[in-house]
C-alpha positions, 0 to 999 in steps of 0.5 A: 296463088300466094294469097290462097296459101296464106289464107289457108295457113291463116285459117289453120292457125285460127282454127288451132287457136280456137280448138287448142284444148281438143288438139292437146287432148288428142295428142295426149291420148295418142301419145299415152296410148301408143306408149302404153302399148309399147310398154306392155310389150305385146307384139301388136302390128304397127297398124293396130298400135296407131289405130288404137292410139287414134281411137283414144285420141278421138274419144278424148276430143269427143269428151270435150263436147260432153264436158261442155254440155254438162257445164264442166271445164272443157280442159278436163278432156286432156285428163280424160284422154290420158285416162282413156289412153291408160286403160285402152280401147278394149277396157273402155268398151267393157266399161261402156258396155257394163254401164249400158246394160245397167241403164237398160236394166233400169229402164226395162 
């Protein structure tokens, strides 16, 4: 049993070392989003604060693969996550919808 626990810990540590940038970007976005919601002082339920912070973190992690695809430094995902967290999920949705409509108009 001790071997299995050691193997799992070792796997988690190796995964963490390989994906440390994604972990940093997630936590940066999570903490910043939570603090932004707390700072603006709106009376959000605790679950909504956590869900928005998690969504911001996941957007930050997903951005790492986009940066990699375009041959950009993947460390930019930390800064991108901070920007997403600063704006918030609702604002990111508005921006994404605007660009999607522009692309749709262009290729229509």
